[in-house]
N, C-alpha and C positions, 0 to 999 in steps of 0.2 A: 271475322269478329274477334276482338281482343278479349281474352278471358280475364277473370278477376285476378289471378295470380300475376299474369303478365302486366295488367294495369297497375297493380300495386308496386311491382318491380320498377315499372317505368316512372311511376309517381315518385318513388324513392330517389331515382336518378335526377328527376326534375327538381325535387326538394333540395338535393345537394347543390345543384346548380343555382337555385334561388338563394341558398345560404351564402354562396360565393359571389353573388351579385352578377351572375352570368346569363340572366334571362331578361327579356323585355315583355314578359307576359303581363296582361292587365291585372290590376290588383284583385279584382273579383275572381279571376281564373286561378290565381295563386291561392286564394283562400279556399276555393273548391278543392284544389289538389291537396292542401293541408288537411281539410276535413275528411276527404276520402282516405288518405293515408292513415289518419288517426282511427277511423272506423275499422280499417283493415288490420291494424296492428293487433297481433294476438289472435287473428281469426283462424289460424291453423289448428290442427289436432292438438288437444291437450291444453288449449288456452281457456281461461276462465271467462264465463259470460258475465253480463251485468249481475252482480251478486246480491243476494238478499241481505237485509239488515245492515246495509252500508258496507258490506265486506269488500275488502280490496287487498291486493298483495301487500305483504309487509315490506317496509323499507329495507333495502339491502346495504350492507357496508361495502367497503372497497373490494373484498374478496368474493362478493356475491351472496354471502350468507345473510339471510334476513335476521333482524334483531327486533325484539319486542319493545314497544313503547307503552306509555300509560294509556293511550287511547287506541292503539292498534296492537293487539297481541299477535304472537306467532301462533298459527292454528295448525293442529295436527289431527288428521282423521285416523281413527283406530278401527281397523277391520279384523275380523277373526272368523274362522270356521266357515269358509265360503263353499268348500266342497264342489268346486267347478268340474264340469263334464267336458268331454271332447265335443267340439262344435257339431259334429255329425250325429251325436247322440240325441235321441228323442228327449232325454231329460234336460238337455241344454236349453230347450225352449222354455222351460220353467225355471230351473235353478240358475243358469247363467243370465237369463233375462232379468230375473229378480235381483241378482247382484248388480247388474248393469244399472238398473233403476236406482238402487241404493247409492251407487257411486255418483250417479247424476244428482241425486238429492244432496249429497255432501258437497259436490262441486259448486253448488250455488253459494256456499259459504267460504269459498276461496281458500281451501287448505294449502298451507305452504309445504307440508310433508304428509305423506300417506304411509301407514304402517299396516301390514298384513301379518297377523300373528299366528301363522300355522294353519294347517288343513286348507291351504290354498287349493290344492288338488285333492280329488276324492280317492284316487288310487295311485298317485305318483306317476301318472302318465305325462309324457312330454306334451301331448296335445292339450291336456288340462292346464298345464302351466302356460302354454302359448295362448290359450283362451283368456287367462288372467291378464297377460301382457297386452293383448288386443283391447280388452275392455278398459284397462287402466290408461292406455295411450289415448283414449277418447276424452279423458277427464284431466290428465296431467301429463307431464313428461316423465319418462321412466327413471330419470336420475333423481326424481323427488319421491321415489318409492323404496321402502325397505320391507323385505319379506323374510320369513324364516320358516323352517319345517315344523310340522306337527306329526302325530302318529300316522295320519292318513297318507302322508307322502311315502309311506312304506307299505301300502296296501296292495301293491301288485305282487302277489306271492309267487308269481312264475319266475321271478328273478331275485337276485341277492340284494341285501341291504346296500352293498357297495355300488352295484349297478344303479340303484335308485338314487343314491347320493350323487353319483356322476351325472345322472339326468338333471338333477337340480342345479348342480354346478354349471353344466352346459347351458341350460335354459336361461339362467340368470347371469352367466358370465362371471362367476365368483370362484375363488379357490376353496372356500369353506362355507357351510351354511350359516354359521354364526357371524355376527358383524357388530360394529359400533360406529357411531357418527355423532359429531358435535354439530348441533343445529339449533339456531335461535338461542345460543348461549346455554343450552342444555345438552347433556351427554346421554344419548340413547344407546342402549345395549340390547342386542337380541341374541338370546341363547337359542340353541337348536337341538332337535332330536337328531341322533346319528345312527340309531339302530332300532330294529324291531324284532326281526326273525331270530337274530343272534342274542337278544336280551336273555339273561339267565332266569328271569321271572318278571311278572307284571309288565308284559310287553307294551302296554299302552301308557306306561310312564314315559317321562322325558329321559331317555338314556343318552348321557353325554360322555365323552371320552376324557381320560386324564389330561390330554392335550388341550381340550376346550376349557377344562376347569382351570388349568394354569393360565390360559389366555384370559379368562374372566378375571382372575386375580391380578394379573399384570395390567389389564385394561382399566380396572378400577383404580389401581395404584397410580396410574399415569394421569388421572384426571380428578384428583381428590378435591380440587378447587371448584368443581362444577357440580351443580345439581344434577343428579343422575336418575334416569328412569329405565327400569329393566323390564324386558318382555320375555316370557317363556310360554310356549303353547299350553302345557299342562300347569296347573297350579302347584306352587311350592307346598310341600307337605305341611299340614296343620295350619292352613291359612283360610282360604275361602271355601265355600260349600263344594263338596266333592273331593276334598283333600284331607278330611278329618278322620283320624284313626287308621288302622291297618287296611287301607283300601288298595285294590289292584288297579284302580282307575286313575286317580289323580296323585301325582308325586314325581319324584326324580331320584335317581340312584345316588346323588351327591347332596342330599338335603342337609346333612350335618355340616359338611364343609361349606356349603353356601351360607348357612346361618352364621358360621364363624366369620366369613368374609363380610357379611352385612354388619356385624358388630364392629369390625375393623374399618368400615367405610360408611360413616354416618351421612355422607353426601347422597346416598341412595334414599330417595324420598318416596318413590312410587314403584310398585311392581304390578304389572298387568299379566293376566293369564286368560286363556280361552278354554276350549276343550269341553266345558260343562254345558254349554248351550242354555244357560239359565236366563230367564227374563229379568229385567232390571229390578223388579220389586221382590225377587226371590230372596228369602232370608239367607244371610251369610254371603251376600255378593260383595260386601265391603268389610274388610277386617283391618284394624290398626294393631300392629304388633312390633314392639321394640323400635318405635320411631318410624316404621315404614307403613305406608298405606297400601294394602293388597286389595286388588279389585279384579273381579271377573268381567270379561268382555262378553258381548253378545254374539249373535250369529246372523248371517243373512239368509240361511237356508231354512232353519226351523228353530224354535225355542221351547224350553220346558217351563211350565208354570206349576202351581200347586192347586189341587182341588180342595174343596171344603173339608174333605176327609183326610187331607194331608198327602195324597198320592201325586206323583208327577204326571202332568198332562202335557202331551206334545201338541204344539200349535204350529202347523205347517204354514200358516199365513203370516206369522210374526216375523219381523225383520228389524233387528235393533243393533246399534253400534254405539261406540263412545267417541268423544271429541274433546281435544285438549285446547285450552286457550292459555298460552304462556305469556305472562306479564313480567315486568322486571322484578316484582316482589312476590309473585304467587303463581300457582298453576291452578286453573279451574277445570274440573272434569265435568262434562255434561253427557247426557245420554240422548240418543236420537231414535225415534220410531220412524223408520223409513216408510213403512206401509201407510201410516197415518200422516206423515209429513209434519211431525211436530216434535218439540223437545219434551222430554219426560221429567216432570218435577220430582218424581220419586228418587232420582239420583242426580244430585249436584253437590260436588265436594270442592273445597278450596284447600290447597296445601301450600303452606308458606315456603318460599325459597330461602336459601342460606343467606 
């Protein structure tokens, strides 16, 4: 019996022959082959199903990069704080499965790019990163995924920071954990944690090296003509909730220098952070400062809300993320409740493009 893959391969060959006028198949048979091939196109891992809300892949220019139009924006799924477990772990049955369902929920809206903003792994284990790649390969191709480190990528305290960084490099096939990419006419920059155990204080801050800071400066300078969106796992000091005041939790060792770079590069319009696990309606999740909109991302593992007495309340069932729609003249940020399968009206922002 011929399997589906072989049938589609054979159909492709027949279609090529038909296009060249080299077959004598009846017209109705040719039509059936065309229909079967069209149905099978994109049926492999990572292909998008029939999408909700009329979603479809963005039109691509000659180099394959999608470009936004007035009626079809470039869509970007923003994920953070996944805390994935090794597949053999008992926790994987809840945590990894929960993330997989969130990814499937986003898949229905045909994202062109997926971003994971730190704490992909819960303890920096290779098996946790491999779990992430396996789950993502079911909803997209891995070349459409950008990921960066958070503090939890350094939580295997049995080895050094450098060993943990090497694990990340090897798992994702990169030379360094920070990266940038021009996609949909927008410049995406992902800063990265580079140490935890060797940090001189406030270990859970985003500790970056002088080399990364220089790279950030040079990368910004080389794309001053493009709207820019920056991601860092921890919030930049004195922006969103969890980063105000002298806090050991949210911040980075180069905050002063980064603020100077933002003043010099007004093309930076948006800055996203994770780390805080706050619900979308938590006060202080969105802050506008010096022309930049700072926004906290959600988490697929658990979220913190506020009680009537003002205390933080952990909700293990909550699962929220953000979603970008990039148009030629604006960027729209939306929030998604994966558990309820609905968009959240509490957070929708529009940022004008240059």
